[in-house]
TORKOL-4160 file (C-alpha; in steps of 0.2 Angstrom, whole numbers, padded with zeros to 4 digits, m for minus):
475
<pt num="1" X="m0088" Y="0642" Z="m0096"/>
<pt num="2" X="m0090" Y="0650" Z="m0080"/>
<pt num="3" X="m0086" Y="0638" Z="m0066"/>
<pt num="4" X="m0078" Y="0624" Z="m0077"/>
<pt num="5" X="m0061" Y="0616" Z="m0073"/>
<pt num="6" X="m0050" Y="0610" Z="m0087"/>
<pt num="7" X="m0035" Y="0598" Z="m0083"/>
<pt num="8" X="m0022" Y="0591" Z="m0095"/>
<pt num="9" X="m0010" Y="0577" Z="m0093"/>
<pt num="10" X="m0012" Y="0561" Z="m0082"/>
<pt num="11" X="m0023" Y="0562" Z="m0067"/>
<pt num="12" X="m0009" Y="0556" Z="m0056"/>
<pt num="13" X="0003" Y="0570" Z="m0063"/>
<pt num="14" X="m0010" Y="0583" Z="m0061"/>
<pt num="15" X="m0013" Y="0577" Z="m0043"/>
<pt num="16" X="0005" Y="0578" Z="m0039"/>
<pt num="17" X="0007" Y="0595" Z="m0046"/>
<pt num="18" X="m0008" Y="0602" Z="m0036"/>
<pt num="19" X="m0001" Y="0593" Z="m0020"/>
<pt num="20" X="0015" Y="0602" Z="m0022"/>
<pt num="21" X="0008" Y="0619" Z="m0028"/>
<pt num="22" X="0019" Y="0618" Z="m0043"/>
<pt num="23" X="0006" Y="0619" Z="m0057"/>
<pt num="24" X="0005" Y="0636" Z="m0066"/>
<pt num="25" X="m0014" Y="0637" Z="m0063"/>
<pt num="26" X="m0011" Y="0634" Z="m0045"/>
<pt num="27" X="0002" Y="0647" Z="m0044"/>
<pt num="28" X="m0008" Y="0660" Z="m0054"/>
<pt num="29" X="m0023" Y="0657" Z="m0044"/>
<pt num="30" X="m0014" Y="0659" Z="m0027"/>
<pt num="31" X="m0007" Y="0675" Z="m0034"/>
<pt num="32" X="m0024" Y="0682" Z="m0039"/>
<pt num="33" X="m0031" Y="0677" Z="m0023"/>
<pt num="34" X="m0018" Y="0686" Z="m0013"/>
<pt num="35" X="m0020" Y="0701" Z="m0024"/>
<pt num="36" X="m0039" Y="0701" Z="m0021"/>
<pt num="37" X="m0037" Y="0698" Z="m0002"/>
<pt num="38" X="m0025" Y="0713" Z="m0001"/>
<pt num="39" X="m0038" Y="0724" Z="m0010"/>
<pt num="40" X="m0051" Y="0718" Z="0002"/>
<pt num="41" X="m0040" Y="0721" Z="0017"/>
<pt num="42" X="m0036" Y="0739" Z="0011"/>
<pt num="43" X="m0055" Y="0743" Z="0009"/>
<pt num="44" X="m0059" Y="0736" Z="0026"/>
<pt num="45" X="m0045" Y="0746" Z="0034"/>
<pt num="46" X="m0052" Y="0762" Z="0026"/>
<pt num="47" X="m0070" Y="0758" Z="0032"/>
<pt num="48" X="m0063" Y="0754" Z="0050"/>
<pt num="49" X="m0069" Y="0736" Z="0050"/>
<pt num="50" X="m0063" Y="0726" Z="0065"/>
<pt num="51" X="m0057" Y="0708" Z="0064"/>
<pt num="52" X="m0072" Y="0696" Z="0064"/>
<pt num="53" X="m0084" Y="0710" Z="0058"/>
<pt num="54" X="m0087" Y="0706" Z="0039"/>
<pt num="55" X="m0088" Y="0720" Z="0026"/>
<pt num="56" X="m0106" Y="0720" Z="0021"/>
<pt num="57" X="m0110" Y="0723" Z="0003"/>
<pt num="58" X="m0128" Y="0723" Z="m0003"/>
<pt num="59" X="m0135" Y="0724" Z="m0021"/>
<pt num="60" X="m0152" Y="0732" Z="m0021"/>
<pt num="61" X="m0161" Y="0726" Z="m0037"/>
<pt num="62" X="m0158" Y="0711" Z="m0047"/>
<pt num="63" X="m0160" Y="0716" Z="m0065"/>
<pt num="64" X="m0146" Y="0710" Z="m0077"/>
<pt num="65" X="m0133" Y="0723" Z="m0072"/>
<pt num="66" X="m0137" Y="0722" Z="m0054"/>
<pt num="67" X="m0136" Y="0703" Z="m0053"/>
<pt num="68" X="m0120" Y="0703" Z="m0063"/>
<pt num="69" X="m0112" Y="0716" Z="m0052"/>
<pt num="70" X="m0116" Y="0706" Z="m0037"/>
<pt num="71" X="m0110" Y="0690" Z="m0045"/>
<pt num="72" X="m0093" Y="0698" Z="m0050"/>
<pt num="73" X="m0090" Y="0703" Z="m0032"/>
<pt num="74" X="m0095" Y="0685" Z="m0026"/>
<pt num="75" X="m0084" Y="0677" Z="m0038"/>
<pt num="76" X="m0069" Y="0689" Z="m0033"/>
<pt num="77" X="m0071" Y="0690" Z="m0015"/>
<pt num="78" X="m0084" Y="0677" Z="m0009"/>
<pt num="79" X="m0070" Y="0665" Z="m0004"/>
<pt num="80" X="m0065" Y="0677" Z="0011"/>
<pt num="81" X="m0081" Y="0673" Z="0021"/>
<pt num="82" X="m0074" Y="0679" Z="0037"/>
<pt num="83" X="m0070" Y="0696" Z="0029"/>
<pt num="84" X="m0084" Y="0700" Z="0018"/>
<pt num="85" X="m0103" Y="0696" Z="0016"/>
<pt num="86" X="m0111" Y="0699" Z="m0001"/>
<pt num="87" X="m0130" Y="0699" Z="m0003"/>
<pt num="88" X="m0143" Y="0704" Z="m0016"/>
<pt num="89" X="m0161" Y="0710" Z="m0013"/>
<pt num="90" X="m0175" Y="0708" Z="m0025"/>
<pt num="91" X="m0194" Y="0708" Z="m0022"/>
<pt num="92" X="m0202" Y="0692" Z="m0018"/>
<pt num="93" X="m0217" Y="0684" Z="m0027"/>
<pt num="94" X="m0213" Y="0686" Z="m0046"/>
<pt num="95" X="m0217" Y="0669" Z="m0053"/>
<pt num="96" X="m0207" Y="0661" Z="m0068"/>
<pt num="97" X="m0219" Y="0657" Z="m0082"/>
<pt num="98" X="m0220" Y="0640" Z="m0090"/>
<pt num="99" X="m0211" Y="0645" Z="m0106"/>
<pt num="100" X="m0197" Y="0653" Z="m0096"/>
<pt num="101" X="m0195" Y="0638" Z="m0085"/>
<pt num="102" X="m0194" Y="0627" Z="m0101"/>
<pt num="103" X="m0180" Y="0638" Z="m0108"/>
<pt num="104" X="m0171" Y="0638" Z="m0092"/>
<pt num="105" X="m0171" Y="0619" Z="m0091"/>
<pt num="106" X="m0163" Y="0619" Z="m0108"/>
<pt num="107" X="m0150" Y="0631" Z="m0103"/>
<pt num="108" X="m0146" Y="0620" Z="m0087"/>
<pt num="109" X="m0144" Y="0605" Z="m0097"/>
<pt num="110" X="m0133" Y="0613" Z="m0110"/>
<pt num="111" X="m0120" Y="0618" Z="m0097"/>
<pt num="112" X="m0112" Y="0603" Z="m0089"/>
<pt num="113" X="m0104" Y="0614" Z="m0075"/>
<pt num="114" X="m0121" Y="0621" Z="m0071"/>
<pt num="115" X="m0130" Y="0604" Z="m0071"/>
<pt num="116" X="m0117" Y="0596" Z="m0060"/>
<pt num="117" X="m0118" Y="0611" Z="m0048"/>
<pt num="118" X="m0137" Y="0610" Z="m0046"/>
<pt num="119" X="m0136" Y="0591" Z="m0044"/>
<pt num="120" X="m0123" Y="0593" Z="m0030"/>
<pt num="121" X="m0134" Y="0606" Z="m0022"/>
<pt num="122" X="m0149" Y="0595" Z="m0023"/>
<pt num="123" X="m0158" Y="0609" Z="m0033"/>
<pt num="124" X="m0160" Y="0601" Z="m0050"/>
<pt num="125" X="m0176" Y="0592" Z="m0047"/>
<pt num="126" X="m0186" Y="0608" Z="m0045"/>
<pt num="127" X="m0181" Y="0613" Z="m0062"/>
<pt num="128" X="m0187" Y="0597" Z="m0069"/>
<pt num="129" X="m0204" Y="0599" Z="m0060"/>
<pt num="130" X="m0205" Y="0617" Z="m0067"/>
<pt num="131" X="m0201" Y="0611" Z="m0085"/>
<pt num="132" X="m0216" Y="0598" Z="m0083"/>
<pt num="133" X="m0227" Y="0611" Z="m0076"/>
<pt num="134" X="m0229" Y="0602" Z="m0059"/>
<pt num="135" X="m0222" Y="0617" Z="m0049"/>
<pt num="136" X="m0220" Y="0636" Z="m0050"/>
<pt num="137" X="m0203" Y="0644" Z="m0048"/>
<pt num="138" X="m0200" Y="0661" Z="m0042"/>
<pt num="139" X="m0187" Y="0674" Z="m0048"/>
<pt num="140" X="m0179" Y="0676" Z="m0030"/>
<pt num="141" X="m0178" Y="0657" Z="m0029"/>
<pt num="142" X="m0169" Y="0654" Z="m0045"/>
<pt num="143" X="m0157" Y="0669" Z="m0042"/>
<pt num="144" X="m0151" Y="0659" Z="m0027"/>
<pt num="145" X="m0145" Y="0646" Z="m0040"/>
<pt num="146" X="m0137" Y="0659" Z="m0051"/>
<pt num="147" X="m0151" Y="0663" Z="m0063"/>
<pt num="148" X="m0157" Y="0681" Z="m0066"/>
<pt num="149" X="m0174" Y="0682" Z="m0073"/>
<pt num="150" X="m0169" Y="0695" Z="m0086"/>
<pt num="151" X="m0154" Y="0685" Z="m0092"/>
<pt num="152" X="m0158" Y="0667" Z="m0092"/>
<pt num="153" X="m0145" Y="0662" Z="m0105"/>
<pt num="154" X="m0131" Y="0668" Z="m0094"/>
<pt num="155" X="m0130" Y="0657" Z="m0078"/>
<pt num="156" X="m0121" Y="0666" Z="m0064"/>
<pt num="157" X="m0114" Y="0660" Z="m0048"/>
<pt num="158" X="m0125" Y="0655" Z="m0033"/>
<pt num="159" X="m0129" Y="0670" Z="m0022"/>
<pt num="160" X="m0136" Y="0675" Z="m0005"/>
<pt num="161" X="m0153" Y="0682" Z="m0009"/>
<pt num="162" X="m0164" Y="0692" Z="0003"/>
<pt num="163" X="m0182" Y="0697" Z="0000"/>
<pt num="164" X="m0184" Y="0708" Z="0015"/>
<pt num="165" X="m0177" Y="0726" Z="0012"/>
<pt num="166" X="m0174" Y="0730" Z="0030"/>
<pt num="167" X="m0165" Y="0714" Z="0033"/>
<pt num="168" X="m0154" Y="0717" Z="0017"/>
<pt num="169" X="m0149" Y="0735" Z="0020"/>
<pt num="170" X="m0150" Y="0740" Z="0039"/>
<pt num="171" X="m0131" Y="0736" Z="0043"/>
<pt num="172" X="m0124" Y="0737" Z="0025"/>
<pt num="173" X="m0107" Y="0746" Z="0023"/>
<pt num="174" X="m0109" Y="0747" Z="0004"/>
<pt num="175" X="m0125" Y="0747" Z="m0005"/>
<pt num="176" X="m0126" Y="0745" Z="m0024"/>
<pt num="177" X="m0141" Y="0753" Z="m0032"/>
<pt num="178" X="m0147" Y="0741" Z="m0046"/>
<pt num="179" X="m0165" Y="0746" Z="m0047"/>
<pt num="180" X="m0171" Y="0756" Z="m0062"/>
<pt num="181" X="m0171" Y="0775" Z="m0061"/>
<pt num="182" X="m0190" Y="0775" Z="m0061"/>
<pt num="183" X="m0190" Y="0765" Z="m0045"/>
<pt num="184" X="m0174" Y="0772" Z="m0036"/>
<pt num="185" X="m0183" Y="0786" Z="m0026"/>
<pt num="186" X="m0197" Y="0775" Z="m0019"/>
<pt num="187" X="m0185" Y="0761" Z="m0014"/>
<pt num="188" X="m0172" Y="0773" Z="m0006"/>
<pt num="189" X="m0186" Y="0782" Z="0003"/>
<pt num="190" X="m0191" Y="0765" Z="0011"/>
<pt num="191" X="m0172" Y="0762" Z="0015"/>
<pt num="192" X="m0171" Y="0779" Z="0024"/>
<pt num="193" X="m0183" Y="0773" Z="0037"/>
<pt num="194" X="m0171" Y="0759" Z="0041"/>
<pt num="195" X="m0156" Y="0770" Z="0042"/>
<pt num="196" X="m0163" Y="0782" Z="0055"/>
<pt num="197" X="m0153" Y="0775" Z="0069"/>
<pt num="198" X="m0137" Y="0773" Z="0060"/>
<pt num="199" X="m0122" Y="0782" Z="0067"/>
<pt num="200" X="m0112" Y="0782" Z="0050"/>
<pt num="201" X="m0118" Y="0782" Z="0033"/>
<pt num="202" X="m0114" Y="0768" Z="0020"/>
<pt num="203" X="m0106" Y="0771" Z="0003"/>
<pt num="204" X="m0118" Y="0769" Z="m0011"/>
<pt num="205" X="m0114" Y="0764" Z="m0029"/>
<pt num="206" X="m0128" Y="0768" Z="m0041"/>
<pt num="207" X="m0129" Y="0758" Z="m0058"/>
<pt num="208" X="m0145" Y="0766" Z="m0063"/>
<pt num="209" X="m0146" Y="0776" Z="m0080"/>
<pt num="210" X="m0160" Y="0788" Z="m0082"/>
<pt num="211" X="m0167" Y="0805" Z="m0076"/>
<pt num="212" X="m0182" Y="0814" Z="m0070"/>
<pt num="213" X="m0186" Y="0832" Z="m0075"/>
<pt num="214" X="m0191" Y="0845" Z="m0062"/>
<pt num="215" X="m0197" Y="0862" Z="m0067"/>
<pt num="216" X="m0197" Y="0871" Z="m0051"/>
<pt num="217" X="m0189" Y="0883" Z="m0045"/>
<pt num="218" X="m0180" Y="0882" Z="m0062"/>
<pt num="219" X="m0180" Y="0868" Z="m0075"/>
<pt num="220" X="m0167" Y="0855" Z="m0070"/>
<pt num="221" X="m0163" Y="0837" Z="m0071"/>
<pt num="222" X="m0164" Y="0825" Z="m0056"/>
<pt num="223" X="m0152" Y="0810" Z="m0057"/>
<pt num="224" X="m0153" Y="0793" Z="m0047"/>
<pt num="225" X="m0139" Y="0798" Z="m0036"/>
<pt num="226" X="m0148" Y="0815" Z="m0032"/>
<pt num="227" X="m0164" Y="0805" Z="m0029"/>
<pt num="228" X="m0154" Y="0794" Z="m0017"/>
<pt num="229" X="m0147" Y="0809" Z="m0008"/>
<pt num="230" X="m0164" Y="0817" Z="m0006"/>
<pt num="231" X="m0172" Y="0801" Z="0000"/>
<pt num="232" X="m0159" Y="0796" Z="0013"/>
<pt num="233" X="m0149" Y="0811" Z="0018"/>
<pt num="234" X="m0133" Y="0802" Z="0013"/>
<pt num="235" X="m0120" Y="0815" Z="0008"/>
<pt num="236" X="m0115" Y="0816" Z="m0010"/>
<pt num="237" X="m0097" Y="0812" Z="m0005"/>
<pt num="238" X="m0103" Y="0794" Z="m0001"/>
<pt num="239" X="m0113" Y="0792" Z="m0017"/>
<pt num="240" X="m0105" Y="0786" Z="m0033"/>
<pt num="241" X="m0110" Y="0782" Z="m0051"/>
<pt num="242" X="m0103" Y="0767" Z="m0061"/>
<pt num="243" X="m0106" Y="0767" Z="m0079"/>
<pt num="244" X="m0098" Y="0762" Z="m0096"/>
<pt num="245" X="m0100" Y="0754" Z="m0113"/>
<pt num="246" X="m0104" Y="0737" Z="m0108"/>
<pt num="247" X="m0116" Y="0723" Z="m0109"/>
<pt num="248" X="m0119" Y="0713" Z="m0092"/>
<pt num="249" X="m0119" Y="0696" Z="m0099"/>
<pt num="250" X="m0103" Y="0699" Z="m0109"/>
<pt num="251" X="m0094" Y="0706" Z="m0094"/>
<pt num="252" X="m0099" Y="0691" Z="m0083"/>
<pt num="253" X="m0092" Y="0680" Z="m0097"/>
<pt num="254" X="m0076" Y="0689" Z="m0095"/>
<pt num="255" X="m0075" Y="0699" Z="m0111"/>
<pt num="256" X="m0064" Y="0714" Z="m0109"/>
<pt num="257" X="m0073" Y="0729" Z="m0104"/>
<pt num="258" X="m0071" Y="0746" Z="m0095"/>
<pt num="259" X="m0081" Y="0757" Z="m0084"/>
<pt num="260" X="m0080" Y="0774" Z="m0075"/>
<pt num="261" X="m0084" Y="0776" Z="m0057"/>
<pt num="262" X="m0088" Y="0794" Z="m0054"/>
<pt num="263" X="m0090" Y="0804" Z="m0038"/>
<pt num="264" X="m0080" Y="0813" Z="m0024"/>
<pt num="265" X="m0061" Y="0809" Z="m0022"/>
<pt num="266" X="m0064" Y="0802" Z="m0004"/>
<pt num="267" X="m0070" Y="0785" Z="m0010"/>
<pt num="268" X="m0069" Y="0784" Z="m0029"/>
<pt num="269" X="m0051" Y="0779" Z="m0031"/>
<pt num="270" X="m0052" Y="0766" Z="m0017"/>
<pt num="271" X="m0068" Y="0759" Z="m0024"/>
<pt num="272" X="m0061" Y="0759" Z="m0042"/>
<pt num="273" X="m0046" Y="0748" Z="m0036"/>
<pt num="274" X="m0058" Y="0736" Z="m0026"/>
<pt num="275" X="m0069" Y="0733" Z="m0042"/>
<pt num="276" X="m0055" Y="0732" Z="m0055"/>
<pt num="277" X="m0052" Y="0715" Z="m0062"/>
<pt num="278" X="m0040" Y="0709" Z="m0077"/>
<pt num="279" X="m0055" Y="0709" Z="m0089"/>
<pt num="280" X="m0065" Y="0723" Z="m0081"/>
<pt num="281" X="m0055" Y="0739" Z="m0080"/>
<pt num="282" X="m0063" Y="0753" Z="m0069"/>
<pt num="283" X="m0057" Y="0771" Z="m0071"/>
<pt num="284" X="m0062" Y="0785" Z="m0060"/>
<pt num="285" X="m0068" Y="0803" Z="m0063"/>
<pt num="286" X="m0075" Y="0817" Z="m0053"/>
<pt num="287" X="m0089" Y="0822" Z="m0064"/>
<pt num="288" X="m0103" Y="0812" Z="m0057"/>
<pt num="289" X="m0119" Y="0820" Z="m0062"/>
<pt num="290" X="m0114" Y="0824" Z="m0080"/>
<pt num="291" X="m0108" Y="0806" Z="m0083"/>
<pt num="292" X="m0124" Y="0800" Z="m0075"/>
<pt num="293" X="m0135" Y="0811" Z="m0087"/>
<pt num="294" X="m0126" Y="0805" Z="m0102"/>
<pt num="295" X="m0129" Y="0787" Z="m0097"/>
<pt num="296" X="m0148" Y="0791" Z="m0098"/>
<pt num="297" X="m0146" Y="0801" Z="m0114"/>
<pt num="298" X="m0139" Y="0787" Z="m0125"/>
<pt num="299" X="m0154" Y="0776" Z="m0120"/>
<pt num="300" X="m0166" Y="0789" Z="m0129"/>
<pt num="301" X="m0158" Y="0788" Z="m0146"/>
<pt num="302" X="m0155" Y="0769" Z="m0144"/>
<pt num="303" X="m0174" Y="0766" Z="m0146"/>
<pt num="304" X="m0174" Y="0776" Z="m0162"/>
<pt num="305" X="m0160" Y="0767" Z="m0169"/>
<pt num="306" X="m0169" Y="0751" Z="m0166"/>
<pt num="307" X="m0184" Y="0757" Z="m0175"/>
<pt num="308" X="m0174" Y="0763" Z="m0190"/>
<pt num="309" X="m0165" Y="0746" Z="m0191"/>
<pt num="310" X="m0181" Y="0736" Z="m0191"/>
<pt num="311" X="m0190" Y="0748" Z="m0203"/>
<pt num="312" X="m0176" Y="0748" Z="m0216"/>
<pt num="313" X="m0172" Y="0729" Z="m0215"/>
<pt num="314" X="m0155" Y="0733" Z="m0206"/>
<pt num="315" X="m0150" Y="0746" Z="m0220"/>
<pt num="316" X="m0132" Y="0751" Z="m0216"/>
<pt num="317" X="m0135" Y="0768" Z="m0225"/>
<pt num="318" X="m0151" Y="0772" Z="m0216"/>
<pt num="319" X="m0143" Y="0768" Z="m0199"/>
<pt num="320" X="m0128" Y="0779" Z="m0203"/>
<pt num="321" X="m0140" Y="0793" Z="m0208"/>
<pt num="322" X="m0149" Y="0791" Z="m0191"/>
<pt num="323" X="m0132" Y="0790" Z="m0182"/>
<pt num="324" X="m0127" Y="0806" Z="m0189"/>
<pt num="325" X="m0142" Y="0815" Z="m0184"/>
<pt num="326" X="m0144" Y="0807" Z="m0166"/>
<pt num="327" X="m0125" Y="0810" Z="m0162"/>
<pt num="328" X="m0127" Y="0828" Z="m0167"/>
<pt num="329" X="m0142" Y="0830" Z="m0156"/>
<pt num="330" X="m0133" Y="0822" Z="m0141"/>
<pt num="331" X="m0118" Y="0834" Z="m0144"/>
<pt num="332" X="m0130" Y="0848" Z="m0144"/>
<pt num="333" X="m0138" Y="0843" Z="m0128"/>
<pt num="334" X="m0121" Y="0840" Z="m0120"/>
<pt num="335" X="m0116" Y="0858" Z="m0123"/>
<pt num="336" X="m0131" Y="0863" Z="m0113"/>
<pt num="337" X="m0127" Y="0852" Z="m0099"/>
<pt num="338" X="m0108" Y="0853" Z="m0098"/>
<pt num="339" X="m0095" Y="0867" Z="m0097"/>
<pt num="340" X="m0082" Y="0856" Z="m0106"/>
<pt num="341" X="m0093" Y="0844" Z="m0117"/>
<pt num="342" X="m0078" Y="0839" Z="m0127"/>
<pt num="343" X="m0072" Y="0828" Z="m0112"/>
<pt num="344" X="m0088" Y="0818" Z="m0113"/>
<pt num="345" X="m0087" Y="0814" Z="m0132"/>
<pt num="346" X="m0078" Y="0798" Z="m0131"/>
<pt num="347" X="m0087" Y="0790" Z="m0116"/>
<pt num="348" X="m0104" Y="0795" Z="m0123"/>
<pt num="349" X="m0101" Y="0789" Z="m0140"/>
<pt num="350" X="m0094" Y="0772" Z="m0134"/>
<pt num="351" X="m0109" Y="0770" Z="m0122"/>
<pt num="352" X="m0120" Y="0774" Z="m0137"/>
<pt num="353" X="m0112" Y="0762" Z="m0149"/>
<pt num="354" X="m0113" Y="0747" Z="m0138"/>
<pt num="355" X="m0131" Y="0751" Z="m0134"/>
<pt num="356" X="m0136" Y="0753" Z="m0152"/>
<pt num="357" X="m0127" Y="0736" Z="m0155"/>
<pt num="358" X="m0134" Y="0725" Z="m0142"/>
<pt num="359" X="m0143" Y="0735" Z="m0128"/>
<pt num="360" X="m0161" Y="0732" Z="m0123"/>
<pt num="361" X="m0167" Y="0750" Z="m0128"/>
<pt num="362" X="m0162" Y="0747" Z="m0146"/>
<pt num="363" X="m0170" Y="0730" Z="m0145"/>
<pt num="364" X="m0186" Y="0738" Z="m0138"/>
<pt num="365" X="m0186" Y="0750" Z="m0153"/>
<pt num="366" X="m0185" Y="0735" Z="m0165"/>
<pt num="367" X="m0199" Y="0725" Z="m0157"/>
<pt num="368" X="m0210" Y="0741" Z="m0157"/>
<pt num="369" X="m0207" Y="0744" Z="m0176"/>
<pt num="370" X="m0209" Y="0725" Z="m0180"/>
<pt num="371" X="m0226" Y="0725" Z="m0171"/>
<pt num="372" X="m0220" Y="0712" Z="m0159"/>
<pt num="373" X="m0222" Y="0723" Z="m0144"/>
<pt num="374" X="m0235" Y="0737" Z="m0142"/>
<pt num="375" X="m0233" Y="0753" Z="m0132"/>
<pt num="376" X="m0248" Y="0748" Z="m0121"/>
<pt num="377" X="m0237" Y="0734" Z="m0114"/>
<pt num="378" X="m0228" Y="0747" Z="m0104"/>
<pt num="379" X="m0209" Y="0749" Z="m0100"/>
<pt num="380" X="m0206" Y="0733" Z="m0091"/>
<pt num="381" X="m0204" Y="0719" Z="m0103"/>
<pt num="382" X="m0203" Y="0701" Z="m0099"/>
<pt num="383" X="m0185" Y="0694" Z="m0100"/>
<pt num="384" X="m0178" Y="0712" Z="m0102"/>
<pt num="385" X="m0183" Y="0722" Z="m0087"/>
<pt num="386" X="m0186" Y="0740" Z="m0087"/>
<pt num="387" X="m0183" Y="0750" Z="m0104"/>
<pt num="388" X="m0176" Y="0765" Z="m0096"/>
<pt num="389" X="m0175" Y="0775" Z="m0112"/>
<pt num="390" X="m0194" Y="0778" Z="m0113"/>
<pt num="391" X="m0195" Y="0788" Z="m0097"/>
<pt num="392" X="m0179" Y="0797" Z="m0102"/>
<pt num="393" X="m0187" Y="0803" Z="m0118"/>
<pt num="394" X="m0201" Y="0811" Z="m0108"/>
<pt num="395" X="m0189" Y="0819" Z="m0096"/>
<pt num="396" X="m0177" Y="0826" Z="m0109"/>
<pt num="397" X="m0192" Y="0832" Z="m0120"/>
<pt num="398" X="m0201" Y="0841" Z="m0105"/>
<pt num="399" X="m0185" Y="0849" Z="m0099"/>
<pt num="400" X="m0179" Y="0855" Z="m0116"/>
<pt num="401" X="m0196" Y="0862" Z="m0120"/>
<pt num="402" X="m0196" Y="0875" Z="m0107"/>
<pt num="403" X="m0197" Y="0893" Z="m0114"/>
<pt num="404" X="m0185" Y="0899" Z="m0101"/>
<pt num="405" X="m0171" Y="0890" Z="m0110"/>
<pt num="406" X="m0175" Y="0898" Z="m0127"/>
<pt num="407" X="m0161" Y="0901" Z="m0139"/>
<pt num="408" X="m0160" Y="0909" Z="m0156"/>
<pt num="409" X="m0164" Y="0897" Z="m0170"/>
<pt num="410" X="m0152" Y="0900" Z="m0184"/>
<pt num="411" X="m0165" Y="0896" Z="m0198"/>
<pt num="412" X="m0180" Y="0907" Z="m0192"/>
<pt num="413" X="m0170" Y="0919" Z="m0183"/>
<pt num="414" X="m0181" Y="0919" Z="m0167"/>
<pt num="415" X="m0180" Y="0912" Z="m0150"/>
<pt num="416" X="m0185" Y="0894" Z="m0148"/>
<pt num="417" X="m0184" Y="0881" Z="m0135"/>
<pt num="418" X="m0169" Y="0869" Z="m0137"/>
<pt num="419" X="m0180" Y="0854" Z="m0141"/>
<pt num="420" X="m0185" Y="0863" Z="m0158"/>
<pt num="421" X="m0167" Y="0860" Z="m0163"/>
<pt num="422" X="m0168" Y="0841" Z="m0159"/>
<pt num="423" X="m0181" Y="0834" Z="m0172"/>
<pt num="424" X="m0176" Y="0816" Z="m0167"/>
<pt num="425" X="m0180" Y="0818" Z="m0149"/>
<pt num="426" X="m0196" Y="0827" Z="m0154"/>
<pt num="427" X="m0202" Y="0813" Z="m0165"/>
<pt num="428" X="m0198" Y="0800" Z="m0152"/>
<pt num="429" X="m0209" Y="0809" Z="m0140"/>
<pt num="430" X="m0223" Y="0809" Z="m0151"/>
<pt num="431" X="m0221" Y="0790" Z="m0154"/>
<pt num="432" X="m0218" Y="0784" Z="m0136"/>
<pt num="433" X="m0225" Y="0797" Z="m0125"/>
<pt num="434" X="m0240" Y="0807" Z="m0133"/>
<pt num="435" X="m0242" Y="0792" Z="m0145"/>
<pt num="436" X="m0248" Y="0804" Z="m0159"/>
<pt num="437" X="m0238" Y="0795" Z="m0172"/>
<pt num="438" X="m0232" Y="0777" Z="m0177"/>
<pt num="439" X="m0214" Y="0771" Z="m0177"/>
<pt num="440" X="m0213" Y="0775" Z="m0196"/>
<pt num="441" X="m0212" Y="0794" Z="m0191"/>
<pt num="442" X="m0194" Y="0791" Z="m0187"/>
<pt num="443" X="m0190" Y="0788" Z="m0205"/>
<pt num="444" X="m0200" Y="0804" Z="m0210"/>
<pt num="445" X="m0190" Y="0814" Z="m0198"/>
<pt num="446" X="m0174" Y="0808" Z="m0206"/>
<pt num="447" X="m0180" Y="0812" Z="m0223"/>
<pt num="448" X="m0187" Y="0829" Z="m0219"/>
<pt num="449" X="m0179" Y="0841" Z="m0231"/>
<pt num="450" X="m0180" Y="0855" Z="m0220"/>
<pt num="451" X="m0168" Y="0847" Z="m0207"/>
<pt num="452" X="m0152" Y="0856" Z="m0205"/>
<pt num="453" X="m0136" Y="0847" Z="m0209"/>
<pt num="454" X="m0131" Y="0838" Z="m0193"/>
<pt num="455" X="m0114" Y="0847" Z="m0194"/>
<pt num="456" X="m0123" Y="0864" Z="m0193"/>
<pt num="457" X="m0131" Y="0859" Z="m0176"/>
<pt num="458" X="m0114" Y="0854" Z="m0169"/>
<pt num="459" X="m0107" Y="0871" Z="m0175"/>
<pt num="460" X="m0121" Y="0880" Z="m0167"/>
<pt num="461" X="m0117" Y="0872" Z="m0151"/>
<pt num="462" X="m0099" Y="0875" Z="m0152"/>
<pt num="463" X="m0100" Y="0893" Z="m0157"/>
<pt num="464" X="m0114" Y="0899" Z="m0144"/>
<pt num="465" X="m0113" Y="0901" Z="m0126"/>
<pt num="466" X="m0127" Y="0887" Z="m0122"/>
<pt num="467" X="m0120" Y="0880" Z="m0106"/>
<pt num="468" X="m0134" Y="0881" Z="m0093"/>
<pt num="469" X="m0127" Y="0875" Z="m0076"/>
<pt num="470" X="m0144" Y="0877" Z="m0068"/>
<pt num="471" X="m0150" Y="0861" Z="m0078"/>
<pt num="472" X="m0139" Y="0850" Z="m0067"/>
<pt num="473" X="m0144" Y="0860" Z="m0051"/>
<pt num="474" X="m0129" Y="0870" Z="m0051"/>
<pt num="475" X="m0128" Y="0889" Z="m0048"/>
């Protein structure tokens, strides 16, 4: 359990070992702390931080991944209070409903370490009152105690929470974008107002996965990092993207995971080193925009995977048929977007795999197909947060429908928009965006005898010059 302490042997012996610093746990902890402090000192030096001036890191947005990211930093570096300050911003005013408060109370009482912490901080009584319906809790209030509203079952460490955006970001050295891609532009346009007087610009690490489609002057994708640049004027060399095949709660529970931080060489290697932990390996890569787009693309097909699983009673055969078709479409799309798409195959498939297994987008598809959610409920779902794949379906469909991107269809031997070679994407659009069809249409798409063998779609992509650099805003 996070925060629990296990001891062996007699109390006197343990006390003696700790007094003399001879216990293996004590020695390994000292070694780990020393290594963490060295990494912190190195980053402070690179940023020109003077003694007594803490490195200020602010998480903007408190969804599952944003909250876990801030909590990981707090766990790793929070002890060095004179050298670093870690805060997280979330909007105030979101009430915790009665059923969530009841579940939260159960979680607290099932974890002795959490229960003791709350009692020690004189914070337990408010959860009792909320369980009884005698008071209302708020999302920012419980986050201070380590509870993310989108991830109640995984208690985090206590955090410094700020609800005033200006207070949070005006003097930040590093800003972590944890808001959904659909909110990124609006939030950073507000932030830009508070940065007008800044002499130096901060480093920004974006966790958001999603895209927007822009059709003028030519069809192209706008990613969250590009939204941030356009909104704030922060140069792209200071903006990084972190993504990988991971589930937030599992990372916080110290299950082994890896991620890539992508961006300019100026900062990415230093930030990768700062973030790296024994259970969370961070690699670095220069191809920021493509990795960011791929992070949004897998969410599209995860929704369909969830639908297929629910409609076929978890049929392994049906899910494998879907996987063959959706991966062939993703490979086809990567050939449009990347000059060397084969370099993306491993990261894209790994990220897709974990999302199909346990991601919120696959869950959303399942709930829609089961009738437990409706499309009228919107994209922001209680206990899960924003379902990024819905807006990504619309963006990719709109982009790949443009006649200016037409290519020769191997079957009909005439020019067609790229989306015509992506039947799964087309079907998801009619289910989620235009709402012309029900979830059952995804099975009809799989069983359509006119579909090309998925292998043929991959061969088309590999044997034709499909790469369109303009789609990513490149000349």
